N, C-alpha and C positions, 0 to 999 in steps of 0.2 A: 567902743562902737555901740550905737543905740540899738541896732538890730543884732540878733545872735549870728546870723550869716547874711551875706549878700550874694546873689547869683546873677551873673551877667552872661548872656548868650552873645558870642562874638561872630560866629560863622554858622552857616547852614548849608546842607547839601541834601535836598529832599527833606525827609523827616529828621535826618541826623543833624545834630547840632554840637558845636564845640563852644566851650566857654570857660568860666572861672568861678569857683566858690570861695568867698572870702570869709574867714572865721577869726575869732579872737587869737588864734595861734597861727595866723598866716593863711595863705591861700593855696588851692590846688586846682589844676586844670582838669577840665572834663572833655570828653568821657574819661573817667578815672577808674582804675582798678585798685581796690583797697587790699593790701596784704593783711592777713589775719594773725593777730597776736593774742590768742585766746585768753591766756592767763597773765596778761600784761607783758608778754614777751613773744617775739617771733622766734620759734625754737632754733637755737644754735646760731643766730645771726645778730651781730652787734649793730646797734641803731645807726651808727655812721655808715655801715655798709648798706643798710636799707636806703638811706638817703642817696648814697652814691649809685645805687641801682635804679634810682628814679622814683622811689615811692614818695608820694606827696601827702598821703593820709593813711593811717592804720586803723584797724578795727580790733576791739577787745570785747570780751564776753562777760556780760553782766551776771549770768547765772553762776559761772565758775568763780568769778571774783567775789560773789556773795558768799560762796561756800568757803573759799580760802583765798586771801587772808581775811576777808570781810571788809565792807565799805568803810568802817571806822578806822581800820588799820591803814587802808589806802589813803584816807583823808589825812591821818596823822603823819604819813610819810610824804605829804606834799601834793597828793592827788596823782591821778593816773599819768599825767605828763612827766612828773618827776620820777615816778617809779619806772617808767618805760625808758627814761633817758631820751625822750622825744619831745622837742619843743614845737612840733608841727601839728596839724589837725589830727584829731582822733574821733572815731565814731564808736559808740557802744550799742550792741543790740540789747534786747530787753529780757530775754529768757523765754519769749513766746515760742521760738523754734525748738528749744530744748523740751518744751512740753510735748511737742510732736516726736522729736527724735528719741526721747527717753520715755516713751509712752508706757513701757513696761514697769516704770518706777514712779508713776504719778497718777493722779486723778484730777479731772477737770470738772468744774461746776460753774454756775453763772457768776460767782463772786471771784474766782481765781483758780489757781492750781496748787495742789498739795504734792510736793516732791518727797521722795526718799533720797536723802543725801548720798551721793556717790563717794563722799569722803568718810563719813562715820556712821551712815545708816539712820541718822536722825531725821525727823520730819521737818520739812521746810515749807512754809506757806508763802506763796507769792501771789499777791493781788496787784492790780494795776498801780495802786498807790505805792506799794512796796517796790515795784520795779522802777518807778520814777524816783523814789527816795534814794534807792541805791545808786542810780545813775547821777543824781544830783551830787551825791557824795564823791563818786568817782571823778567827776569833773570833765567829762568828754565834751567836745565842741558840738557834736551832733548826737542826740539820744533818740532811741526808738520807742514808740508806744508799745505797750504790752498787748499782744493780739492773740487770737485763738486760731492756730494753724491746723486745718483739717487735713485728712488724707486727700490727695489731689485727684486720685482716680478711684472708681468704684470697683472694689475687689470682686464683687459678684458678677462683673462683666467678663471676667476671665481669670486665669490663674495668676496668683500674686507670689512673686519670688523674693520680694524684699522684706526682710525681717521687721524693719521699722514700720512699714505699711501694715503688716499683719498685726503687730502689737497695737498700733494706733486704732485700727478698726475693731480689734477685740476690746480695747478699753472703752471705745465709744458705743459699744453695743449694749443696750439695756438687758437686764437679766431676763432670761426666757424669751428673748425677742431676736429678730434678725436685724443685721446692720442696715440702716436706711441712709444711703449716701446723700440723696437729695436733701433730706431733713438735716443731716449733719452739716452740709454746706450752708444751709440757711441759718442754722443755729450759730455757726462760726461767724457768719457775716454780721448777724445782729449783736452777738457778744463783742465782736471787734469794734463796732461803732460805740456801743455802750462803754466799753473799757477805754476807748480813746477819749471820750468825754471825761471820764474819771482821771485819766492820765493828765489831760490838760489842766484840770482843776487842781491836781496835786503838784504840778510842776512849780518848784520853788525858785528856779533860776532862769526864767524865760528870756531875760536880757542877755544872758551869757551862753545858754545852751539851746540849740535849735531842736525842737521836738518834731519828729517826722511821724505821720500816720501811715498805716499799712493797709493796702488793698488786698482782700482775700477773694475767694470765690471758686477755688479749684479750677477745673477745666470747663466749667459751665459759663459760657460767655454772658448769658443773661444775669447770672449771679455776679460775675465780674463787673458788669455795667452797674448793677445795683450797688455794689460795694464802692465803686468809684464815686458814684453820685453822693452817697452818704458820708464816706470818709473825707472826700475832698470838699464837701460842703462845710467842713470844720476848718476854719482858717488857721493854717500852720505854715512854717517856713519851707517845708518840703514833704514829699510823699514817696512811698515805696510800694513795689509790687512784691507781695509775699506769697508763700505757698506754691512756689514754682520749683521745678527740679527736685521734687520729692516723690518720684515714682513714675512720672510720665516720660514719653519719648521726646527726642529733640524736636521732632515735627510739632508735637503738642505744645512744647515750651514756646516755640516760635509763634504758633497760632494764638496762644493766650496773650503773649507779650505784644504782638503786633496789633491785637485788638485793644488791649488795655491801655498801653502807654499813650496813644494819641488822645484818649479821653481825659487824661490827667491835666492839671493846670499847666499851661504853656510857659508861664514865667517862674515856675518853681523847679528845683532839682527833682529828677525822677530816678529812683534807686531800685534796681532789680536785685533782690536779696539772694545770696547764696549760689549765684550762677557763675561758672568759671571756665567752661571749655571755650576755646577760641570761636567756634562756630556759633555758640549761643550768645556770646558777647557781641559778635558782629551783627547777628540777626536783631538783637535788642537795640544796638546803636542805630541801625537802619530804621527802627521803629520809634526812635526819639528818646531812648534811655540815656542817662548821664553818669550813673554810678553803679559799680559792681563790687562784689567781694566773693572770695571763695578760699577754702583751705587747700585746694588742689596743688598749687605750686610747691608749698613746703611739705605737705603730706606725701605727695608723690616723690619729692626729692629725698625724703627720709627713707623711702622704699626703693631707691635706685632708679626711678623712672624720670627721664629728662624730657622736657618739652622742646620741640624744634619746629621750624616753620613748615616742615613737611610731615610732622607727626611725632608721637612719643617714641623714644628708644629706651629699652630696658637694659640698663648697663650691667646688671648682674648676670646676664646671659654669657655663656662660655665664648661665644663668637667674638666678644670684645676683649678677650684676655690679652691679645697681642696687638690690639688696635692703637696706633700711635696718634690718631687724629683726636682733636679736642671734641667736645660734645657737638658743637656746631661751628664750623669755620666761619669767621667773620663776626661772630658774637663778641661783644665787648664786656662780658661779665667777669666777675672775679675768678671764675673757674677757667674760662676760655682765654682770657687776656689779662692776667694779674698784673703785668707790667704797666698797664694803663693807670693803675691806682698807686703805684709806688715810684713812678717816675723812671722806670727802667728804660734806658735808651736802647736796649736790645730789640729782638724781634717780637717780644711780647708773648712768647710761646707759653701756652697754658698747660693744664693737667690733661694728660691723654685719657681716652676712654679706658684703656687697659689699666692705667694707674688707678682710676676711680673704681673700677671693678675690684682691683686688689684691695683697696681700702675697705670696701664692703665685705669682701671675703675675710679680711683680717679683723673685722669688727672695729676699725678705727673711726673715730668721730669725724675726721675731716671729710670723709666721703659724703655722708648725708649733708654736711654743711655746704660743701662746694656745689652739689647738685641743687640743693635748695636755693643757693644764691643764683645759680644759672636760671632756674625756673622763675624766680622773682623778677630777674631782669628780662626774661623772655616776655612776661606779661606786660611789663612796663614798655618794652619796645613795641609790642602789639598796640598799646594805647597811643604811643607816640605816632605810629604810622597811621592809625585810625584818625587821630586829630589832624594829621597832615592831609589825609585824603579828604576830610571834610573841608578843611581850609582851602585846598586847591581844587576841590570838586573833581577829584581824579581817582575814581574807584578802580579803573582798569589797571593803573600802576600798582595800587594796593593789592589787587587780586594776584598779580604776578609775584609779588613779594611774599604773600601769605597764603599759599595753597591749602594749608591745614585749616584755615578759617573759612575759606571760600568753598572748598570741596564738600564740607559737611553741611552747607546751607541748604534749606529747602529750595527746590528748583526755581520757584517764582522769585525769591530774593536773589539767588545766584544769577539769574538771567538779567536782572536789573543792574548788575555791576559791570556789564559789558560796555556801557556807554556812559559818558559823563553828562550830567544834566546842565552844566555850565551856569555861570552867573549865580552861584549859591551864596556868595558873601553878602552879608547885610551892609 
């Protein structure tokens, strides 16, 4: 194909839209939730099971693959698709978020980021050109520009309880000076644009890999507008909203996204990075966002926390010890209805909550795997129903099926789901 990706919007309902992204490794429907395989694998889950769970696109992490096994090794093994056993679309992030999340192990300057390797303690220098070179070698269908992700909220405005935020603001404070949040946001915006230009110039495979730019700006809407104008003025196949869900409340996330997304190009995919709770996804979809990713489904699964349509349940709790119910009755995942996948003509009875709790108590691998599989399917079912709501312009039916997504919405958005706007199909 002459273009790295093609994006088609098929249906609309208000600002929400559903469509399809076509890549050299096939297509995926939007709005889409990307399951995260940080080190070229989704922990504990065989690729076929990801496909059966409804995953259309996966995400891998540039920073971690740079450290181990290294881009040259990935390339020698046939590229990321071959390594992951996944012949469908893949997106790689750039390492920009790790510069924020690992602020205690790095230093940022106008030319790039210097990391202390979490593998062997060596010094790793990552500039925009390096981030693109690594991603060119990895071979993902969609690659992300290297950006400067700042703390989203001003710690001087109140107590800060998040370690990552404290470390980031400490790193970004000049010696013998106080942290200046407004100046940090502006520096981030200007660096992100400069680095995006460098990324585009360094991109060696533009016909095969779609480069997305990233909008920053923290929770300052004026800075968000500035970033949209300057980032999206650079012609690219798609754009992302970064620097969200890094310390702010759900209400602040919705406020920033609902302001930013409609300003972005209408005919390009819009990707909200690192956002994964159902309420945040729904709020962003209603603002016109098309793509999402988060580690929550598998990270929480490995810790015994299962997502359901009415909220999370913590299966390690003693109250589930004799519970014979599956995680969520009616769910068709590998844990709740394994017979669906092996052609079992029986009743499809799955693994009980009590059994799953026992597996965790006994340290058995199957427990984390099964709950991870359930959680992956949970988010794919969420996206299926969101796409149906857009296609049929019927948010009231969606609201009844997904109370966990609707109950957490800001009041203004939740009120708007009570009636269908009708006539949303193009």
